Structure formats: C-alpha cells, structure tokens
C-alpha positions, 0 to 999 in steps of 0.5 A: 425579312427585317427592317434594319436602321444604321445610325452614325454621327456623319454620313461620311462614316456610313459611306466610308466604313459601313457601305459594304455592310449595308450592301450585304444586308440588302443582298440578303433581302433586308430593308436597310435605312441609313440615318445621320446628320447631313453632309457631303456623302448623302447623295453618294449613299442615295446613289447606291440605292439606299434610303437615307434620312437626315437627323441633326446631331451636335457632336459636341453639344452638351446643353441639357435642353438641346440634348433632351430635345434631340433624344425626344426627336430620335425616339419619335423617329424610331417609333415612326420607322419601327425597325426590327434591328438598329445598329449604332456607330460612334458615341452619341448614336450609341448612347442616344440611339440605345435609349431611344430604342429601349423607349420604343421597344425595338427588339434588336439593338446592336452597338459598335464601339468604334474606338474610345475617341477624344472623350477617353483620350483627352485629360482636360477637366471638362473632358474628364467630367463628360467622360464620367457622364458618358460612362454612366450613360453607357452603363444604363443604355447598353443593357440588353444590347449586343456590343461589338468592339474593334479591339480587345483593350476597348472590350476589356475596359467596358467589361471591367468598368461594368458598362456591359456583361461579357456575354454581350460583347463581340470582338470584330477587328475593324470594319473591313478592307476591300482587298481587291480594291486595295492591292499592291502596285510596283514602286518606282519612286527614286525618292521614297514618299512617306504618306500620312492619311487620316482625318486632320486631328491632333490625336492622329499624331499629326504633330509627331508626324510633322516633327519627324519629317522635320528631323529627317529633313534636317539630317539630309535624307532624300525623302518626301513627306505627304499628308492626305485627308481633310479637317473634321471641325465637329471633332474637338481634336480637330487641328486649327485651320491656321495650323493647316494653312501653315503646313500647306506652305511648308517646304517640309511636306506636301499637302495632298488634301482629300483624296477621292481615289485612295488606292491611287494615292497609296500607290504613289507612296512607299511608306505609310505612317500613322502615329495615332494616340488610340484607335478602334482598328484604323481603316487607314492602316488596313488600306495601306497594309492591303496595298503592301506598304510598310507601316510606322504606327504607335504601340497602342490599341487598334494600331498594334492589332494591324501591325506586328513590330518588325514584321510588317512595320514598326510600333513606336511609343505614343507622342514620341516624334524622335521614335517615329523619325528613327523607325521611318529612317530605317525604312527610308534607307532600306528598299529591300526591307520596305518590300519584305515588310510590305509583302508581309502586310499584304498577307495580314490584310487578308485577315481583315477583309470586308467579306470576313468582317461582314460575315462576323457582323451578320452573326451578331444580327442572327442573334435577333433574326433567329430568336 
C-alpha cells in the first residue's frame, strides 16, 4: 500500500479535523505520517498510534531568508520520507508543501483549501501585499495537483483567478462531523443559553456576538450568553489578551474557556451563534447542527452551506450586531421554534457526516492509487 503524509500548520488542526481521515487511510492499509509544528495535541496524535513528526513553521513569518530556509528543510524532509501522496492543509503547508513536493518529484499531491482566512479577508495594506504574493504562489505551486475546496465560492475564486484549472478541483463540504458523537439532547434550561464556540478570533464575529449580547441584556431578555474556545496567538486575527480578560470579567456573558468535551458543552446550550466573516465550512456549525441546536450565523461562504435561512436557523449580514441580536431574540422567546429548527438541522447534519466526507476524500486519493 501507499505511504501518505498529512501536513498542517498546527497539530490542533490535525487532531480536531483530520484524525478521522487518518484513521480511515490507516484502516485501508496505508502508512500514515502526520506533520506539523509542535503543540498541545502531538501526544494525542501519537496516542492514537500515528507517527507524528514536528516541523517548525512560522504562520506569520515573512522574512525571505527564514522562509527559504523553511522550504529547504521541508524539501529535505520530503526527500527523506519519500511519500507516495502528500496532503496539505492551510495556506503555508499548501504553498510550501506543494513546492517541496514538486522539487522532490512526489507523484501524488493533494491540497485542501480550508477557507481563505485572514489573508483574503483583511484589507490592510500589508495584508493586500501578502495576498498578491500568495496568489502568485498559488498559481505556480498548485499546477499538477488535486485541490479540494470546502465551499463553491472559494473554488470559483481559484478558478476565476486562474490559480487552478477546473478539472483539478473537487468540492467536499467540510471535514465531516461524527453524528454519533454529536447528537441531540433534551433541553431543560429555564433560561436559554446562547453559545459561541470557536477560536478566539476577530474574524469569527466575536465582537458582534458580544455587542448582540449587550443589546439583548439591555432589553431585559431572560437569557445567558457563553463563549467557549481558546486564543490562537499565531493567527493575525487573534483577539488581544486584555480584551479576553475584560470579557471574562463582564457580567454580560459567561466564559467557558476551552472545552475538551465539546458534545457536553453543546448539550448545555439552547442556541448556537457564529457571526463569522468567512469560512471554509466551519466544524463548529456542523457540530452544533448535529446536536440539534438552531443556528444564528452570517450569510457568507461556508456558513450558508450549513444553514438554510428560516429552516435550521437564521442568516444575517456580516459585521451586523443588531441583525445578530434580532435573530437571536426570535429564537430566545420561542421555544417551539428552537425545537423545530434544531430537528431540521439534525437532518441536514447527516449530509455532512465524516463517513461521507472521508469517502469523497478517498475518491481523490484514488486518482493516484489507481494511476
């Protein structure tokens, strides 16, 4: 069978989003190697029986000498490991990994575009400059690779800008959700709980969530607001620590922090809210939907692939806290509507099961296995 290398910019990403795929590849007899910078999840990956190799990668680094050194080290590692297929996730592994794979003549190269991220959302001058550089690197390095997209808008952008040819592209909605692990539970809260769960990033709509909570508290609604998640210092959209500390002390919301047992956290909630600026397909929404929670999210790529407005939740404009508050208020005061939308969401979640997603992803691998 084949030797397969999965490379991402954090071990957190590999553990939370690609462990199911790694297990499926191993179950089919392939040798699977995981590659990422060191973090808090490497031991968990190794406990699952996988070979994990640390590879330092600065997510924000732009020093040309350092970046060329990183590329040289990655190429040496690829040549030593000599995999049959490499699968890259997130921007730098996609760009650097593809170039290293081309240089070392690895026969199978798969790239997953997991969302356009801060680089394509932010409008600052430096970010626009880096976006231009990344666009050129995409166009060069994605040639001859198979590229997986999580939503049709991202795929269309890459094809329209000639980063790839249409025949290279594959649309697989999200990374999948375990619909057995994430399932509906009875709700017994006298006071509804609205939960935001994600990395603590500005682009996830945290400030809009906080403002919506303030608006509804001022109106006197009987409701609790909670944030679950952790900061991501390596991301340029990370919320400053002093802001997080201010929220922790606020009487507007509850700070639940990082949740090891996310199904239990979702079981405590009545409504899920993620006013994100743009996504691939967010697992946070998939997990909440699988748990039968009604959703308030934004009418933006990725989010609208999970939520149908008026069916399993509400879609609101991006960066519009008042619209978030209005949609939440409708659900807060109507228990029956929450129940009806939650049931509809559970039916939708089955279409995003990790079994289905892994099957579709393996079909891309088979382009190399069967060649």
